[in-house]
Backbone bond lengths (Angstrom), bond angles and torsions (degrees), N, CA, C in turn:
res aa  C-N    CA-C-N  psi(-1)  N-CA   C-N-CA  omega(-1)  CA-C   N-CA-C  phi
1 M - - - 1.448 - - 1.529 108.81 -
2 R 1.335 115.40 126.28 1.460 119.97 -179.76 1.522 109.96 -91.02
3 T 1.324 114.79 146.44 1.458 120.16 176.98 1.523 109.11 -82.86
4 K 1.326 115.99 168.49 1.470 120.18 176.68 1.523 110.21 -62.48
5 R 1.309 115.58 -36.26 1.465 120.28 179.15 1.527 111.30 -64.37
6 Q 1.333 116.24 -44.03 1.467 120.16 178.55 1.524 110.42 -63.54
7 T 1.327 116.54 -42.01 1.464 120.50 178.26 1.522 110.72 -62.01
8 F 1.329 117.14 -41.88 1.464 121.28 177.54 1.528 110.64 -58.85
9 W 1.337 117.04 -49.16 1.464 120.63 -177.73 1.525 111.51 -67.20
10 E 1.333 117.44 -36.34 1.467 120.36 175.65 1.523 110.50 -59.30
11 R 1.311 116.03 -47.49 1.466 120.57 -178.01 1.520 111.95 -68.22
12 L 1.328 116.92 -38.06 1.459 120.42 176.89 1.530 110.36 -63.74
13 W 1.324 116.64 -45.47 1.471 121.92 178.66 1.524 110.05 -60.60
14 A 1.337 117.82 -47.27 1.463 121.58 -179.93 1.531 110.75 -62.82
15 S 1.321 117.27 -40.14 1.471 120.73 179.08 1.520 111.43 -65.56
16 T 1.317 116.80 -38.85 1.467 121.02 178.12 1.526 110.22 -63.74
17 I 1.311 116.21 -40.96 1.466 120.27 179.15 1.526 109.96 -65.15
18 I 1.323 117.28 -36.46 1.466 120.11 177.74 1.526 110.29 -63.58
19 L 1.318 118.08 -37.66 1.464 120.43 176.42 1.529 110.84 -60.38
20 Y 1.325 115.61 -37.04 1.470 120.20 176.68 1.527 110.22 -59.93
21 T 1.323 117.42 -33.22 1.464 122.49 -179.60 1.525 111.39 -55.28
22 F 1.315 116.64 -40.44 1.472 120.24 -179.63 1.531 110.84 -64.25
23 A 1.312 116.39 -42.31 1.467 120.19 178.38 1.526 110.80 -66.00
24 A 1.321 116.65 -43.36 1.472 120.25 179.91 1.525 110.81 -63.42
25 T 1.329 116.77 -39.61 1.466 120.65 179.28 1.522 110.51 -64.15
26 F 1.313 117.39 -39.55 1.466 120.92 177.46 1.531 110.51 -60.84
27 V 1.329 116.54 -43.37 1.468 120.84 178.76 1.525 110.43 -63.72
28 V 1.328 116.60 -44.45 1.471 120.29 178.83 1.521 109.90 -61.86
29 W 1.312 117.28 -43.75 1.458 121.20 -179.50 1.524 110.90 -61.57
30 K 1.321 117.10 -45.70 1.463 120.92 -177.89 1.529 112.62 -71.95
31 A 1.322 117.39 -40.17 1.465 119.86 -169.55 1.528 114.94 -102.13
32 L 1.327 118.04 -28.22 1.463 118.18 -169.17 1.521 115.34 -119.59
33 H 1.327 118.72 -9.40 1.461 117.50 -177.48 1.524 111.80 -65.57
34 K 1.306 117.36 -28.05 1.476 119.86 179.45 1.532 111.98 -71.97
35 Y 1.352 116.24 -10.24 1.466 121.01 177.74 1.528 111.81 -105.98
36 G 1.328 116.59 16.10 1.455 120.46 174.58 1.517 115.74 96.95
37 V 1.307 117.85 -0.17 1.463 120.09 178.28 1.527 107.57 -84.76
38 N 1.319 116.01 115.63 1.454 121.35 -178.96 1.528 108.92 -79.65
39 P 1.342 117.57 114.46 1.471 119.22 -176.85 1.530 113.04 -65.29
40 Y 1.329 117.90 -27.25 1.464 120.38 179.22 1.536 110.42 -70.22
41 I 1.317 116.22 -43.83 1.469 119.79 177.06 1.522 109.81 -65.70
42 F 1.337 116.65 -42.24 1.466 119.72 177.31 1.525 109.91 -58.48
43 F 1.333 116.55 -44.66 1.461 120.68 -179.04 1.532 111.04 -59.31
44 I 1.319 116.50 -45.90 1.472 120.41 -179.34 1.533 110.58 -63.57
45 V 1.343 116.39 -47.56 1.466 120.25 178.72 1.525 110.19 -60.62
46 D 1.321 116.96 -46.92 1.460 120.74 -177.18 1.527 111.52 -68.31
47 L 1.321 117.36 -38.12 1.464 120.79 179.47 1.528 110.96 -63.35
48 I 1.307 116.50 -46.85 1.471 120.29 -179.48 1.527 110.64 -65.44
49 T 1.319 116.82 -48.17 1.465 119.21 -176.58 1.523 112.54 -72.39
50 S 1.335 117.62 -25.56 1.467 120.23 179.72 1.515 111.81 -62.16
51 W 1.324 116.04 -43.95 1.464 119.00 -179.60 1.533 109.91 -61.85
52 F 1.331 115.95 -47.06 1.465 119.51 -179.05 1.528 111.41 -67.46
53 Y 1.333 116.38 -36.44 1.469 119.24 176.42 1.530 109.99 -63.38
54 G 1.317 116.43 -44.76 1.466 120.10 -179.89 1.520 112.21 -60.02
55 L 1.318 116.39 -46.59 1.463 119.53 179.10 1.524 111.41 -66.32
56 A 1.327 116.45 -45.10 1.469 119.74 -177.94 1.524 111.52 -64.33
57 S 1.335 117.43 -41.49 1.469 119.04 -179.18 1.526 110.93 -69.75
58 A 1.341 117.51 -35.52 1.471 120.11 176.46 1.527 110.24 -65.64
59 R 1.313 117.00 -41.95 1.468 120.08 178.99 1.524 111.24 -70.42
60 L 1.315 116.69 -30.00 1.464 120.71 174.22 1.521 109.79 -61.32
61 V 1.316 116.41 -45.30 1.468 121.08 179.30 1.526 110.16 -59.02
62 V 1.329 116.89 -47.76 1.466 120.70 -179.34 1.531 110.33 -62.75
63 A 1.324 117.28 -42.25 1.467 120.45 179.84 1.529 111.14 -62.41
64 I 1.325 117.18 -39.03 1.470 120.32 178.61 1.522 110.22 -67.57
65 I 1.311 116.75 -43.89 1.466 120.65 -178.42 1.524 111.01 -59.69
66 Y 1.335 116.25 -42.63 1.460 120.37 -177.95 1.530 112.89 -93.00
67 R 1.323 115.95 9.76 1.465 123.02 176.50 1.527 112.70 54.31
68 R 1.294 115.19 45.11 1.470 121.65 175.03 1.527 106.84 -96.68
69 W 1.314 116.61 82.87 1.455 122.21 -167.91 1.522 113.38 -66.18
70 S 1.332 118.40 -33.75 1.467 118.68 178.21 1.528 110.53 -67.18
71 E 1.327 116.86 -37.93 1.467 120.23 176.11 1.522 111.09 -69.40
72 T 1.326 116.36 -34.79 1.464 120.72 179.94 1.522 110.70 -58.13
73 Q 1.315 116.03 -43.82 1.459 119.80 -179.54 1.533 110.68 -64.72
74 K 1.321 117.19 -45.92 1.468 121.17 -179.15 1.533 110.70 -61.34
75 W 1.346 116.84 -51.09 1.464 120.04 -177.51 1.523 111.60 -68.80
76 G 1.324 117.08 -31.12 1.464 120.23 176.84 1.522 111.76 -63.84
77 W 1.334 116.45 -46.31 1.468 119.99 178.97 1.528 111.46 -65.43
78 L 1.331 117.05 -43.13 1.469 119.51 178.93 1.527 111.36 -64.23
79 S 1.308 115.69 -38.25 1.464 120.95 177.10 1.526 110.59 -61.07
80 A 1.315 115.65 -50.90 1.471 120.95 -177.91 1.531 111.25 -62.28
81 L 1.325 116.52 -44.17 1.463 120.14 -179.29 1.523 111.35 -61.32
82 N 1.319 116.74 -48.91 1.466 119.83 -178.73 1.521 112.49 -69.18
83 F 1.316 116.91 -27.93 1.459 120.66 176.14 1.530 110.53 -69.25
84 M 1.328 116.81 -39.70 1.461 120.68 -172.53 1.529 114.59 -86.03
85 L 1.325 119.36 -23.38 1.469 120.50 -175.28 1.529 114.11 -54.95
86 P 1.339 120.76 -45.28 1.472 118.38 178.08 1.535 112.40 -62.90
87 Q 1.327 116.44 -36.30 1.462 119.50 178.84 1.532 110.84 -68.94
88 I 1.314 115.77 -37.31 1.476 120.00 176.64 1.521 109.73 -63.36
89 Y 1.343 117.05 -39.97 1.465 119.86 176.74 1.527 110.47 -59.00
90 I 1.319 117.07 -45.24 1.466 120.41 179.89 1.520 110.18 -58.65
91 L 1.323 116.66 -49.73 1.463 120.37 -177.26 1.529 111.78 -65.72
92 A 1.336 117.21 -34.21 1.462 120.61 -179.02 1.522 112.55 -76.02
93 S 1.328 117.94 -32.11 1.466 120.02 -174.78 1.529 113.86 -94.59
94 A 1.303 117.57 -19.90 1.473 120.17 -178.77 1.528 109.83 -69.24
95 R 1.308 114.87 138.61 1.473 119.48 178.00 1.531 109.03 -141.24
96 H 1.309 113.89 150.89 1.463 121.09 -179.84 1.531 111.41 53.87
97 V 1.302 114.54 42.74 1.454 120.33 -177.92 1.522 109.12 -92.91
98 P 1.331 117.30 129.88 1.468 119.14 176.33 1.533 110.42 -60.84
99 K 1.307 114.88 150.84 1.466 121.25 -178.23 1.531 111.90 -55.09
100 D 1.320 116.69 -38.39 1.469 120.56 179.73 1.531 111.75 -61.36
101 V 1.328 116.68 -36.26 1.457 120.04 -179.93 1.528 109.77 -67.48
102 Y 1.342 117.11 -40.71 1.471 119.52 175.97 1.528 110.89 -60.41
103 I 1.299 116.67 -39.81 1.475 119.89 178.08 1.522 109.90 -61.86
104 I 1.333 116.91 -41.28 1.466 120.88 178.09 1.525 110.34 -65.21
105 I 1.335 117.52 -43.12 1.466 121.38 179.24 1.525 110.25 -60.92
106 Y 1.333 117.04 -49.07 1.469 120.58 179.83 1.526 110.89 -62.97
107 S 1.316 116.61 -37.88 1.469 119.71 177.67 1.523 111.20 -65.20
108 A 1.332 116.21 -43.34 1.469 120.00 178.83 1.525 110.70 -62.79
109 I 1.320 117.22 -42.87 1.464 120.55 177.27 1.522 110.27 -61.35
110 S 1.315 116.98 -42.77 1.471 120.71 179.32 1.526 111.35 -62.14
111 V 1.323 116.28 -43.37 1.467 120.18 178.96 1.528 110.15 -63.70
112 M 1.340 117.12 -42.32 1.466 120.23 179.12 1.526 111.04 -63.52
113 V 1.324 117.22 -39.02 1.463 120.50 177.45 1.523 109.92 -62.87
114 I 1.321 116.70 -44.44 1.474 120.26 179.32 1.527 110.26 -62.20
115 F 1.343 117.67 -44.81 1.463 120.48 178.45 1.526 111.23 -62.57
116 A 1.333 117.21 -39.08 1.467 120.50 179.07 1.523 110.65 -63.45
117 I 1.328 116.72 -44.55 1.467 120.84 179.76 1.526 110.45 -64.87
118 V 1.324 116.68 -46.10 1.464 120.68 179.12 1.534 110.23 -62.45
119 G 1.328 117.19 -39.67 1.459 120.99 178.44 1.522 112.29 -62.54
120 V 1.327 116.54 -44.08 1.461 120.22 178.82 1.529 110.05 -65.42
121 I 1.324 117.04 -43.91 1.467 120.27 179.58 1.523 110.80 -62.29
122 S 1.320 117.87 -42.91 1.473 119.69 -179.76 1.522 110.90 -67.18
123 Q 1.337 117.67 -36.86 1.464 120.25 176.13 1.527 110.57 -63.12
124 I 1.315 116.82 -40.76 1.464 121.22 178.96 1.522 109.88 -62.65
125 R 1.305 117.34 -45.91 1.468 120.88 -179.55 1.521 111.95 -61.30
126 V 1.319 116.69 -45.96 1.466 120.29 179.90 1.527 110.35 -63.77
127 A 1.313 116.60 -45.37 1.462 120.34 -178.40 1.524 111.34 -65.60
128 R 1.317 117.58 -38.01 1.469 120.05 177.72 1.523 110.99 -65.02
129 K 1.336 116.56 -39.96 1.472 119.94 177.27 1.529 110.31 -62.95
130 E 1.329 116.23 -42.47 1.461 120.09 178.25 1.525 110.80 -63.85
131 K 1.332 116.14 -41.18 1.467 120.74 179.06 1.531 110.05 -63.62
132 Q 1.328 117.42 -42.05 1.465 121.09 178.71 1.529 110.17 -64.69
133 A 1.329 116.79 -39.95 1.467 120.73 178.79 1.532 110.39 -64.35
134 E 1.328 116.80 -40.69 1.459 120.55 177.52 1.525 111.28 -64.70
135 N 1.340 116.36 -42.64 1.457 120.49 -179.25 1.527 112.18 -67.38
136 S 1.320 117.04 -36.02 1.470 119.57 -179.90 1.524 111.56 -76.23
137 G 1.322 116.90 -20.60 1.451 121.47 179.87 1.524 113.23 -85.21
138 E 1.328 116.87 -9.54 1.471 120.33 -178.39 1.491 112.02 -76.73
């Protein structure tokens, strides 16, 4: 059972990720549409998966904090899937792309993965500190 506070943070996190979608779509439109990547389709895929990624990654953090390992696995897989679907669309739809552009795409995906992992780890650390503060205050 999630608290109102957890629900608030889940929704805030998911909304923030959706804002990222607009920036990512702009980059796709400017850099990749000439290689067959449709920015409108990317936007729709990224918009839909962003919300689910945000919720799944927030719930992953909560599951890790409370050591709910069966939930951790479920939310981890859902998080990863929703994170990767827009990137898979880019790789599947791009055609006649110079090798350098693929290197940039793979690098960008790698950086996003690192930021996602660091973001989840930092959320876990903050939430654990808050949980410890709550427990010591009881």
